[in-house]
Structure formats: C-alpha cells, structure tokens
C-alpha positions as CSV (number, residue, x, y, z in Angstrom):
1,X,-56.3,-105.4,25.0
2,X,-58.0,-108.0,22.8
3,X,-56.6,-110.6,20.5
4,X,-56.9,-108.1,17.7
5,X,-54.5,-105.6,19.2
6,X,-50.7,-105.7,19.7
7,X,-48.6,-104.2,22.4
8,X,-46.4,-102.2,20.0
9,X,-45.4,-98.7,20.9
10,X,-44.8,-96.3,18.1
11,X,-42.5,-93.3,18.7
12,X,-43.7,-89.9,17.5
13,X,-41.4,-90.0,14.5
14,X,-42.9,-93.3,13.2
15,X,-46.5,-92.0,13.8
16,X,-45.7,-88.8,12.0
17,X,-44.4,-90.8,9.0
18,X,-47.6,-92.9,9.0
19,X,-49.8,-89.8,9.2
20,X,-47.9,-88.1,6.4
21,X,-48.3,-91.0,3.9
22,X,-50.1,-90.2,0.6
23,X,-53.5,-91.7,0.9
24,X,-56.4,-93.0,-1.2
25,X,-59.9,-92.7,0.2
26,X,-62.9,-94.5,-1.3
27,X,-65.8,-93.8,1.1
28,X,-66.6,-90.1,1.6
29,X,-70.0,-88.5,1.6
30,X,-69.9,-85.2,-0.2
31,X,-72.3,-83.3,2.0
32,X,-71.2,-85.3,5.1
33,X,-67.7,-83.9,4.7
34,X,-68.9,-80.3,5.0
35,X,-67.1,-78.5,7.8
36,X,-69.6,-77.3,10.5
37,X,-68.3,-73.7,10.1
38,X,-69.0,-73.9,6.4
39,X,-72.6,-75.0,6.9
40,X,-73.1,-72.4,9.7
41,X,-71.8,-69.6,7.5
42,X,-73.9,-70.7,4.5
43,X,-77.0,-70.8,6.7
44,X,-76.3,-67.3,8.0
45,X,-75.9,-66.0,4.4
46,X,-79.3,-67.5,3.5
47,X,-81.0,-66.6,6.8
48,X,-81.8,-70.3,7.3
49,X,-82.3,-71.4,10.9
50,X,-80.3,-74.5,11.9
51,X,-81.7,-75.2,15.3
52,X,-80.4,-78.4,16.9
53,X,-77.8,-79.0,14.2
54,X,-74.8,-77.9,16.2
55,X,-73.6,-78.7,19.7
56,X,-72.2,-76.3,22.3
57,X,-68.7,-76.8,20.9
58,X,-69.7,-75.9,17.4
59,X,-69.7,-79.5,16.0
60,X,-72.6,-81.4,14.7
61,X,-75.1,-82.5,17.3
62,X,-76.4,-86.0,17.3
63,X,-76.6,-89.2,19.3
64,X,-77.1,-92.5,17.5
65,X,-77.6,-93.3,13.8
66,X,-81.2,-92.1,13.4
67,X,-80.4,-88.7,14.9
68,X,-77.3,-88.6,12.8
69,X,-79.4,-88.9,9.6
70,X,-81.7,-86.2,10.8
71,X,-78.8,-83.8,11.5
72,X,-77.2,-84.7,8.2
73,X,-80.4,-83.8,6.3
74,X,-81.0,-80.6,8.3
75,X,-77.4,-79.5,7.6
76,X,-77.6,-80.2,3.9
77,X,-80.8,-78.2,3.6
78,X,-78.6,-75.0,3.3
79,X,-77.0,-76.4,0.1
80,X,-79.5,-75.1,-2.5
81,X,-77.6,-74.3,-5.6
82,X,-74.7,-75.4,-7.9
83,X,-72.6,-72.6,-6.5
84,X,-73.1,-73.9,-3.0
85,X,-71.8,-77.3,-4.1
86,X,-68.9,-75.6,-5.9
87,X,-67.9,-74.0,-2.7
88,X,-68.5,-77.2,-0.7
89,X,-66.3,-79.2,-3.1
90,X,-63.4,-76.9,-2.7
91,X,-63.8,-77.0,1.1
92,X,-63.9,-80.7,1.4
93,X,-61.0,-81.3,-1.0
94,X,-59.0,-78.8,0.9
95,X,-59.5,-81.0,4.0
96,X,-58.5,-84.0,1.9
97,X,-55.4,-82.4,0.7
98,X,-54.4,-81.3,4.2
99,X,-54.6,-85.0,5.2
100,X,-52.4,-86.2,2.4
101,X,-55.2,-87.6,0.3
102,X,-54.1,-87.8,-3.4
103,X,-57.1,-89.5,-4.7
104,X,-60.7,-89.6,-3.3
105,X,-64.1,-90.7,-4.4
106,X,-67.1,-89.0,-2.9
107,X,-70.7,-90.0,-2.9
108,X,-72.9,-87.5,-4.8
109,X,-76.7,-87.7,-4.5
110,X,-78.9,-86.3,-7.1
111,X,-81.6,-86.1,-4.4
112,X,-79.6,-83.3,-2.8
113,X,-78.5,-81.8,-6.2
114,X,-81.7,-80.9,-8.0
115,X,-84.1,-83.4,-6.4
116,X,-83.4,-86.1,-9.0
117,X,-84.1,-83.9,-12.0
118,X,-81.6,-84.7,-14.7
119,X,-81.2,-81.2,-16.1
120,X,-80.7,-79.7,-12.6
121,X,-78.3,-82.6,-11.7
122,X,-76.2,-81.7,-14.8
123,X,-75.9,-78.1,-13.6
124,X,-74.9,-79.2,-10.1
125,X,-72.4,-81.7,-11.5
126,X,-70.8,-79.1,-13.8
127,X,-70.2,-76.9,-10.7
128,X,-68.8,-79.8,-8.7
129,X,-66.5,-80.9,-11.5
130,X,-65.2,-77.4,-12.1
131,X,-64.2,-77.2,-8.4
132,X,-62.6,-80.6,-8.6
133,X,-60.5,-79.5,-11.5
134,X,-59.4,-76.4,-9.5
135,X,-58.5,-78.6,-6.5
136,X,-56.5,-81.0,-8.6
137,X,-54.5,-78.2,-10.2
138,X,-54.0,-76.2,-7.0
139,X,-54.1,-78.8,-4.2
140,X,-52.9,-82.0,-5.9
141,X,-56.0,-84.1,-5.0
142,X,-57.9,-86.0,-7.6
143,X,-61.7,-86.5,-7.2
144,X,-64.1,-88.9,-8.9
145,X,-67.8,-89.1,-8.2
146,X,-70.0,-92.1,-7.2
147,X,-73.6,-91.3,-7.6
148,X,-75.7,-92.6,-4.8
149,X,-79.4,-93.1,-4.2
150,X,-80.8,-92.9,-0.7
151,X,-82.2,-96.1,0.7
152,X,-84.8,-94.6,2.9
153,X,-86.2,-92.5,0.1
154,X,-87.3,-95.8,-1.5
155,X,-86.8,-97.7,-4.8
156,X,-88.8,-95.3,-7.0
157,X,-86.6,-92.3,-6.0
158,X,-83.6,-94.6,-6.5
159,X,-84.5,-95.1,-10.1
160,X,-84.4,-91.3,-10.7
161,X,-80.9,-91.2,-9.2
162,X,-79.9,-94.1,-11.4
163,X,-81.1,-92.3,-14.5
164,X,-79.1,-89.3,-13.5
165,X,-76.0,-91.5,-13.0
166,X,-76.5,-93.2,-16.3
167,X,-76.9,-90.0,-18.2
168,X,-73.7,-88.5,-16.8
169,X,-71.5,-91.6,-16.7
170,X,-68.0,-91.0,-17.9
171,X,-64.5,-90.1,-16.8
172,X,-65.7,-88.2,-13.7
173,X,-68.9,-90.0,-12.7
174,X,-67.5,-93.5,-12.5
175,X,-69.6,-95.4,-10.0
176,X,-73.1,-95.9,-8.5
177,X,-74.1,-96.9,-5.1
178,X,-76.6,-96.5,-2.2
179,X,-76.4,-94.9,1.2
180,X,-79.0,-94.0,3.8
181,X,-80.8,-96.1,6.4
182,X,-79.7,-99.7,6.0
183,X,-82.6,-100.8,8.2
184,X,-85.2,-99.7,5.6
185,X,-86.4,-102.2,2.9
186,X,-84.5,-104.9,1.2
187,X,-81.5,-104.6,-1.2
188,X,-83.2,-106.7,-3.9
189,X,-85.8,-103.9,-4.2
190,X,-83.1,-101.7,-5.7
191,X,-81.8,-104.2,-8.3
192,X,-83.4,-102.3,-11.2
193,X,-81.4,-99.1,-10.4
194,X,-78.2,-101.1,-10.0
195,X,-78.8,-102.9,-13.3
196,X,-79.3,-99.6,-15.1
197,X,-76.1,-98.2,-13.7
198,X,-74.2,-101.4,-14.6
199,X,-75.5,-101.2,-18.2
200,X,-74.3,-97.6,-18.3
201,X,-70.7,-98.8,-17.6
202,X,-70.7,-97.6,-14.0
203,X,-68.9,-99.6,-11.2
204,X,-71.0,-100.6,-8.2
205,X,-70.9,-100.3,-4.5
206,X,-73.5,-100.3,-1.7
207,X,-73.7,-99.6,2.0
208,X,-74.3,-102.9,3.8
209,X,-73.3,-104.8,6.9
210,X,-73.0,-101.7,9.1
211,X,-76.3,-102.1,11.1
212,X,-77.7,-105.3,9.6
213,X,-75.7,-108.5,9.9
214,X,-73.8,-110.8,7.5
215,X,-77.0,-111.7,5.5
216,X,-77.1,-108.1,4.3
217,X,-73.6,-108.3,3.0
218,X,-74.5,-111.6,1.3
219,X,-77.5,-109.8,-0.3
220,X,-75.2,-107.0,-1.6
221,X,-73.1,-109.7,-3.4
222,X,-76.0,-111.9,-4.6
223,X,-78.8,-109.4,-5.4
224,X,-76.8,-106.3,-6.5
225,X,-73.6,-107.9,-7.7
226,X,-71.4,-105.1,-6.4
227,X,-67.6,-104.8,-6.7
228,X,-67.3,-103.0,-3.4
229,X,-69.2,-102.8,-0.1
230,X,-69.5,-99.7,2.0
231,X,-68.6,-100.7,5.6
232,X,-69.4,-104.5,5.3
233,X,-67.8,-105.1,8.7
234,X,-70.6,-107.3,10.0
235,X,-69.5,-109.9,7.5
236,X,-66.8,-110.8,10.1
237,X,-69.5,-112.6,12.1
238,X,-69.8,-115.3,9.3
239,X,-66.5,-117.1,8.5
240,X,-68.0,-118.6,5.3
241,X,-69.0,-115.2,4.1
242,X,-65.5,-113.8,4.9
243,X,-64.0,-116.6,2.9
244,X,-66.4,-115.8,0.0
245,X,-65.4,-112.1,0.0
246,X,-61.8,-112.9,0.1
247,X,-62.0,-115.4,-2.8
248,X,-64.2,-113.0,-4.9
249,X,-61.9,-110.1,-4.1
250,X,-64.8,-107.9,-3.0
251,X,-63.4,-104.8,-1.4
252,X,-64.7,-103.4,1.8
253,X,-64.7,-99.6,2.3
254,X,-64.1,-99.7,6.0
255,X,-64.6,-96.6,8.2
256,X,-63.3,-97.5,11.7
257,X,-63.8,-94.0,13.3
258,X,-67.4,-93.8,12.0
259,X,-68.2,-97.3,13.3
260,X,-67.0,-96.4,16.8
261,X,-68.6,-93.0,16.8
262,X,-72.0,-94.4,15.9
263,X,-71.7,-97.4,18.3
264,X,-71.4,-100.2,15.9
265,X,-68.4,-101.2,18.1
266,X,-67.6,-99.8,21.5
267,X,-63.9,-99.4,21.0
268,X,-61.5,-99.5,18.1
269,X,-59.9,-102.5,19.7
270,X,-63.2,-104.4,19.1
271,X,-63.3,-103.5,15.4
272,X,-62.8,-106.5,13.0
273,X,-60.7,-104.7,10.3
274,X,-57.5,-106.5,11.3
275,X,-59.2,-109.8,11.4
276,X,-60.8,-109.2,8.0
277,X,-57.5,-108.2,6.6
278,X,-55.7,-111.2,7.9
279,X,-58.4,-113.4,6.3
280,X,-57.5,-112.0,2.9
281,X,-60.5,-109.7,2.4
282,X,-59.5,-106.5,0.5
283,X,-60.0,-103.7,3.1
284,X,-59.5,-100.0,2.7
285,X,-59.7,-97.1,5.2
286,X,-61.9,-94.1,4.9
287,X,-63.6,-91.4,7.0
288,X,-67.2,-91.6,5.9
289,X,-68.5,-88.2,7.2
290,X,-65.4,-86.9,8.9
291,X,-66.5,-83.7,10.7
292,X,-69.6,-85.5,12.1
293,X,-67.3,-88.2,13.6
294,X,-64.5,-85.9,14.7
295,X,-62.0,-87.7,12.5
296,X,-59.6,-87.2,9.6
297,X,-57.6,-89.6,7.4
298,X,-54.5,-88.7,9.4
299,X,-56.4,-89.6,12.6
300,X,-57.6,-92.9,11.2
301,X,-54.1,-93.9,10.3
302,X,-52.6,-93.0,13.6
303,X,-55.4,-94.6,15.6
304,X,-55.1,-97.9,13.7
305,X,-51.3,-97.9,14.1
306,X,-51.6,-97.5,17.8
307,X,-54.4,-100.0,18.3
308,X,-53.3,-102.8,15.9
309,X,-49.5,-102.2,15.8
310,X,-49.6,-101.5,12.1
311,X,-46.6,-99.8,10.5
312,X,-46.0,-97.6,7.4
313,X,-45.7,-100.7,5.2
314,X,-49.2,-101.9,6.3
315,X,-50.7,-98.5,5.3
316,X,-48.8,-98.5,2.0
317,X,-50.4,-101.9,1.3
318,X,-53.9,-100.6,2.2
319,X,-53.4,-97.7,-0.2
320,X,-52.4,-99.9,-3.0
321,X,-55.4,-102.1,-2.3
322,X,-57.6,-99.0,-2.4
323,X,-56.2,-97.8,-5.7
324,X,-56.6,-101.3,-7.2
325,X,-60.3,-101.1,-6.4
326,X,-60.8,-97.4,-7.2
327,X,-63.5,-96.6,-9.7
328,X,-61.2,-94.7,-12.1
329,X,-59.7,-95.3,-15.6
330,X,-56.3,-96.9,-16.0
331,X,-54.6,-93.7,-16.9
332,X,-55.7,-92.1,-13.6
333,X,-54.8,-95.2,-11.7
334,X,-51.2,-95.2,-13.1
335,X,-50.8,-91.6,-12.3
336,X,-51.9,-92.0,-8.7
337,X,-49.7,-95.1,-8.3
338,X,-46.7,-93.0,-9.1
339,X,-47.6,-90.6,-6.4
340,X,-48.0,-93.4,-3.9
341,X,-44.6,-94.9,-4.9
342,X,-42.6,-91.7,-4.9
343,X,-43.6,-90.1,-1.5
C-alpha cells in the first residue's frame, strides 16, 4: 500500500451500489470504444484482413503505446461508411448504457470519417447523430460529440479537422480537441486549429500530460487555452502546476485503467488521481478506449473504490464535477443533473 491508498474494505453490497451509480463520462474515443467482435464481424462482411489486430483470446493485440496506435488504426480501417459509424454508435452507446452512463462525450475524428472532407464529414455526422438519438430514446444515454484532430497527422491535417468542427458546431458537436501521439510535435503548432474552433463557439480540450511531463500540461493551458485536459496526470509532478490547475478550475479527464494498461503507472495504487483530487483539481473518471484496456466504467469505479477507499459519495461528487465541466448546453446539463440526483 502507498500513501495514496487506504485500508478500507468494501462489502459486496457497497461495491454494487458504487458500480450501479448513474455516471457521466467525458473521455471516450468513438472508434476506440468499438467492441472487438464488432470490428471482427465488420471485417468479415467486407472481406478485410485484420492480421495482428486480435490476440488469442479475441481481444485487441498490442503492447505499449506505439503498438496500440497501430492496432487502433488497423481496426478502424474497416469503418468505411456512414452506415458503419451508425452501427458503431449504437454498439458503443449500448455498452455505455449497460454501465450506467447517462451522459457521455465521444471524440469524433473527421480523419476517420471522410478523410477531412467537409461534405463527407457531414454525411458521417448525420449517421452518428441519428444513432445517438435512437440510443437516447431507447437506452437513456445522451451523447455529445467532440471533434478531434490527430496529433501525429500534423498541423495541416488538423486544420482540416478544425474546419469540419467549425462548420458543424452546434447542439450536438459542442467541443474540439486533439488526440494521437503526444510525443510528436509541439502543442503551439496546433494553435491555429484551436483558435478556429474557439471562434466557432466550441469548447476546448486536448490530450496532454500522459506521456510527456508537466511542461506539456502547462503548454496546453498557455498555448491552446483549453478548459479541459485529457489525462493531464503528469501535472502531479509539479506542485506549482497543480495549484495553477486547481485555481483556474481546469478539469482533467482522468482514465486510470488506461494509464495502468499502457504503463504510465505500474499499478493503480501509484496513480495520482487521489492526490490531484485532494489538491482541489477538478478530476473526472473515464475509460478512454475501454475494450482495448479491458475496462468499463463500472470496473473503473469499483477499482478506485477498492484502491483508494472511496465511497458512493465520492463518486457522486466526481459525477457532479464531470457534469459541471461537460461540453453541453444548460438545458441538457439540468436534465442530466436530475438523473444524477434521483438515482
């Protein structure tokens, strides 16, 4: 046990209550949430070979972050049409609903939905939105989209994604961000794209402080002026930066299971989420790419409860924090707040 963990034993009833809480998730990659069996079936339908994508148990095969990115892009190669993304959206929202998620934001990349062409992107987006409306009606989970550029595709391609985001900003596309390989390039090189998205009224987030250290989180704040940071956990290495994040109310989209699966931290007990939370940084809990990392939102909650001694009240607070920082309109926020308060 480390200083971050507590010797508190939950009984099965209390763990079940925690697992069954209604949840808000802010950091979910649309393609990365695709169940392996969904990708395999789609590949078979299209006669696309997926050599090396799956392991012997049928899950996604990778070891380390770079191999993860290659497997991710190989798996998404079977997603070739708006209809494919309609089916994918229903599949991932079914998983969310099964885990008690009542509101989620997913990262949508025009690079994977029409190659950055605005007309094609609009067709993909229409299919995704139609599926989201079905899921909200039938499953009770609300989806909003955060358009993301891909860092390792470079600043020029990011501008195309930003244009797609700006053209479709509204009540469904509510945010803009960036994922991909954090070790490529500098955040300031993408400032033009983030400025365009901001001018279109979109709220901003960016992946930073997962693989690079605190300076990358500081760059996200200073160079891109984001409201949220995906991961951001390496900020914990700089007390002054932690204080800055807390004072500014910049929210971290923390994905503990992902961080452990990819080796950012060896064990959940080493993860700084509890320390960041105690320091007053707004932290939330998400799954990132759940089938890749063999996790679910229920798993995340139960594992955090066991490791850090958190109770239902802690997770209720985390969900309220997530909703306060969600990229949605106030009408949606109020509706989701009622669902958090009544269950």
